[in-house]
Each structure stands twice: as structure tokens, then as C-alpha cells.
C-alpha positions as CSV (number, residue, x, y, z in Angstrom):
1,X,0.0,0.0,0.0
2,X,1.4,3.4,-1.0
3,X,2.0,5.7,1.9
4,X,2.8,9.4,1.9
5,X,6.0,10.2,3.8
6,X,6.7,13.6,5.2
7,X,10.2,14.7,6.3
8,X,11.0,17.7,8.4
9,X,14.1,19.8,9.5
10,X,17.5,18.1,8.9
11,X,15.8,14.8,7.8
12,X,14.3,16.7,4.9
13,X,17.6,18.5,4.2
14,X,19.6,15.2,4.1
15,X,17.1,13.4,1.9
16,X,16.6,16.4,-0.4
17,X,12.8,16.3,-0.5
18,X,10.0,17.2,1.9
19,X,7.7,14.4,0.9
20,X,7.5,11.3,-1.2
21,X,5.2,8.3,-1.7
22,X,6.6,4.9,-0.9
23,X,5.3,1.4,-1.2
24,X,7.2,-0.7,1.4
25,X,7.2,-4.5,1.3
26,X,4.6,-6.4,3.4
27,X,7.4,-7.4,5.8
28,X,7.7,-3.7,7.0
29,X,5.0,-3.6,9.7
30,X,6.1,-0.8,12.1
31,X,7.7,2.6,12.0
32,X,11.1,1.3,13.0
33,X,11.2,-1.3,10.2
34,X,10.0,1.4,7.8
35,X,12.9,3.7,8.8
36,X,15.3,0.7,8.3
37,X,13.9,0.0,4.9
38,X,14.0,3.7,3.9
39,X,17.7,3.8,4.8
40,X,18.4,1.2,2.1
41,X,16.9,3.3,-0.7
42,X,19.9,5.5,-1.5
43,X,22.8,7.3,0.1
44,X,20.7,10.4,1.1
45,X,18.1,8.2,2.9
46,X,21.0,6.2,4.5
47,X,22.4,9.5,5.9
48,X,19.1,10.8,7.1
49,X,18.2,7.5,8.9
50,X,21.7,6.5,10.1
51,X,20.7,7.0,13.8
52,X,17.1,6.0,14.3
53,X,17.3,6.9,18.0
54,X,17.5,10.6,16.9
55,X,14.2,10.4,15.1
56,X,10.5,10.8,16.1
57,X,7.5,9.8,14.1
58,X,3.8,10.5,13.6
59,X,1.3,8.2,11.9
60,X,-1.7,10.0,10.4
61,X,-0.8,13.1,12.5
62,X,-0.6,11.3,15.8
63,X,2.8,11.0,17.6
64,X,3.9,7.4,17.9
65,X,6.7,5.2,19.1
66,X,9.0,3.5,16.7
67,X,7.3,0.2,17.3
68,X,3.9,1.5,16.2
69,X,2.2,-0.4,13.4
70,X,1.9,1.3,10.0
71,X,-0.8,-0.9,8.5
72,X,-3.4,1.3,6.9
73,X,-1.5,4.5,7.5
74,X,-2.1,7.2,4.9
75,X,0.7,9.5,6.1
76,X,3.8,9.0,8.1
77,X,6.0,11.9,9.2
78,X,9.6,11.5,10.3
79,X,11.4,14.4,12.2
80,X,14.0,15.2,14.8
81,X,12.9,15.6,18.4
82,X,11.0,18.9,19.0
83,X,12.2,21.3,21.7
84,X,10.1,23.8,23.3
85,X,10.7,26.9,25.3
């Protein structure tokens, strides 16, 4: 199933695009596996996703943990931690 990916801040800068549509294999069932799969796409994705511990995610605009399932997701956003102040 095709999913709209959104990238923010330095993730977007490293990949070179703010969004793309991807169709991960059926074996990719959660956000962490998706990030690992995306890292294999090319050098830019590998650089952006080299340290998954530095990333946060949202599935259909709801913040989620990296082990959150992605089945049925229409939109997944990947971004660095947000700071407030």
C-alpha cells in the first residue's frame, strides 16, 4: 500500500525532499522497520536515517513510538525531536 512520507528539518535536508510516496514491502510492519527499509533506498536516505534513536514519528498526524504499526497509514512523518521553550 502506498504511503505518503513527510520529512522535516534536517531529515528533509539530508534526503533532499520534503515528501514522497513509498510502497514498502509487506514485511515492513512498524515505524522502526520502515525507517530501516527507507535507509536502504539510497545514500541520502541512509544519511538521514543512520541513527534512528535521533528520530521521532507521527502516523496520520498522531505522535507514535518506533514500534507503532503502520498498517493502513495514509501519512507518516519523520522528524527530529522537537524542543520547546
